[in-house]
N, C-alpha and C positions, 0 to 999 in steps of 0.2 A: 391453698394457692389461689391467689385472686383470679377470676376468670378474666379471659382475653378474647377480644373482639378482633377477628382477622377478617380480610377481604375476598378469603376463597374457602371453600370446603376443606375440611380436614383429609389429608391424603398423606402417603408414606414419604412421599417425596416433595421437597419445596420445587416452586417453579424454576426453570432453566436460568431466567433472567429477572430480577427485581430490581426496579428502579431505586436510585439513591433516595428520592423522596419517600417510597415506601419501606424502605430499609430504615431510614431515620424514624417513621412513624411506627415501625415495630419495636425499635429501640425505645422509643419513649413509653410505648405501651409497657414493655417488660421492665423499664425503669420505674414506672409507677407502681409495679408490683413489688420491687425492692422498698420504695417508700412507704407502701401499705404495711410492709412487715415491720417497719420501724415503729409505724405509728401502733400498731399491736404490741410491740416488743420495746418501748423505749429505753429500756434498761440495756440495750445494745449501743445505745449513744452515751452511757456512763463513762466510759474511758475518754471518748473524745470531749466530754465536758469537764472532765477534773484534769485531763492532761495539761493543757494550757495554763491553769491555774498554778499546778504543782511545779511546773518548769518556770513560771515567770516568778513566782516568789523564791524558789531555789536559787536561781541564777543571780535574781536581782540583788538579794541580800548576802550571796556568798561572793560573788565578784564585784559588786557595785562599788564598795569602798576601795577595792585594791586597784580596780581599772579606772575609775573615774573619779575616785575622792569623794563622791557622793552619789547615792543611790537615785536621787531625783534626775541628776544627769546622766547617769548610765541608762535609767528606764527610757530616755528618749531614744537611745541608740539600740537598746536591746529589743524593745517589743517590735520594732520592724523586722528585727533579723529572726525573731522567733515567728512572725508571719511565714517566714521561708521554711523554718523548721517544722511549723506545724502542717503546712500544706505537704511535707514529706511523710511525715507520721500519720496522718489522716489516711493515707492511702493504704497503709498495713493491715487494717481490717478487710478490705476488699478482697485480698487473695484468700483469706481464710473463709469467708462467706462464700466465694466461688468454689473454693474446694470442696466445702460443707455440701453445697447443692449438687456438685457432680457426685457425689459418693451417695447422696439421698436419691439420685435417679431424676433429679428435676430436669436436667439438661437433656436426657434421653426423651422425655416428654417433648421438651422444645424442638428436639429433630424431627418429630412426627408432624409438626405444625407447617403449614405453608408459609414459613417466614424466612427473611433472609438469614443465611447461615452466620453472619456476624451480629446480627441482632441480640441474641442474649448476651453476648459480651459488651456491645455497646450499652445496652440496657444496664447492665451491672455498673458500668462506668459513670454514666448520667445519673443513675439513682444514688450513687455514693455521694453525689453533690451535697445531700444534706449533711453529710460528716464535714465536709468542708465549710459549709456555712455555720455549722454549730460551732466548730473550733475557732472559726474566726469572731464570731460574734461574743463568744465568752472571752477570747484573749483581748479583743479591743475593750469590751465592756470593763472586766476586771481590769486592765491596764489603766483605763480612765479613772477608776476609783483610787488607784495608787496614785494618779496624778500625771498620766500620760496625756500630751495635747498633740493634735495635728498643727503644723506649722506651714501648711502649704493649702492650694486652694483645693475646694471639692472635687474638681475635676482630675485633678493629680492624684488625690487620694483614691478616687475609684478607679484610675487607671493603674494604681499600684495593686489594689487588690483583684482587678480584672487580669493582671498579667501573672499574680499567684494563682488565679483560679486556671488560666490556660496551662501554666507549667505543671499544675497540679493534676489536670487531666492527662497529659502526657505520661507523668511518671505513674498514673494509675494503671497503664499499660505494661509497666513493669511489674507491677503488683500481679496483675492477670496472669502475666506469663508464670510468675513464681506460683500463683495458686495451681495452674494448670499442670506445672512440672512436679511440685511437691507431692509424695506420695501418699499424704495424710493431711488433716488439716493441723495436727499438733506440729507439725514440722513447718508449716508456712512462715510461723512468726520468726522461727530460728533463722530460716533462710533469708526473712526479710531484713533482719537485724545486720546480716553480713553486709548487704550494700547500702541500707539506709545510714548506719552510723558514720561510716568514713565519710559520706558525702554530707552529712550535716554539720558533724563537730569537726571536720577538716575543711572548715570555711570562715567566713568572717561572720557569722550569726551572732557570735559571742564578743568577737574582738573586731570592731571595724578596722583598725589599723594591724595589718598581717606583718608589717615590716620587721617586728620583734622576733617573727617564729623563725626556727632553723630554715636553711636555705631550701633544703627538700620539701618541707611542709609548705613554706611560703609558693614555691612553685606549683604544688598541688593547689593550693587554694586559688592561685591565679586562673587555672582550667576548670576548677570545680564550677558546674553549673549553679550550684546553690549559692556560691558566693557572688555570682553574677545576680541572681534574684534577690538575695538579701540587700546588696548594694542599691539594686534598682529600687526596691521597697522603701529603702532608708532615704534615698534622694527623693522620692515622689511624695513621702509622708512627713518629712521632718525638715527636708531642704537640703541642698548641696547639688554638685554637679552629678548629672546623670551619666554622661559620658555614653559609652557603647554598651553599657550592661543591659539594657532592655534589648538591644537587637540580639546580643549574644544570648540572653535568656530564650528568646523567641525561636532562635536558630537551634538551640540545644532541645527544645520542646519538640520542635518539627522533626529533628533527628531522632529523637527517641521513639516518636510515633512510626517513623518511616521503618526503622530496624524492629521494633517489637510488635506492631500491629499484625505483620505478615507472620513472624515467628509464633504469635499467640494464636492465631486462625490456623496453622499448622499443627500446633499442639493440640487444639481444641478438637480438631478432626479426629486425631488419633485417641483422646480420652473419652469421646462421647460416642 
């Protein structure tokens, strides 16, 4: 485990109060620990690297001709939707890694350090940013090779990926909660798929026009936060009306954090 620098001597109990700035500093230190582990074990990013390539090729050439009549035209609609899907899928490894650390006793060591109680969880979430960056770079890079092009200005494109990153950070806390609840690392992936699959495939990521869906499914897509994220990214990268999708996405992200963060902290206190 990478050595940590803290501001006070090691003690059995953390200080009664730790300022938000120190909490963030402790979280960033632990985030660097996670990033360092990826540097020494790059194979942990193998799934993140291959996943966007596999999904892009599969969906493009299976559905492209049927849905758009042309794979090139469908690529312009598909890739922005996959940004939302990959943001969801990239969080799944976080819960597994967290659960493994708990079983190895890593978090017991953290509790003996004079750091903020939430710092280990914050560090896990921020350190997982590497997965988000990797999957987005691979997705856009491979999509560009196939012919995808941005049709808006650079600021709008940057805003699209910033929005996806904000939503990704929020969803990470669901993955953290699953990792804390699951009895073993082997069960984390199964539990994660239970909530990830309906959110991703029951949305507009593959089919921008959801009016042809059954009424109950269309109603679900309209309230699905992944739909709002996908439509926001699509409008900001290839053009079209943004509407209220950005605000709905941000509202959902805030709501997810408000609900899952205190639950994760409570489960963390019980598990460690």
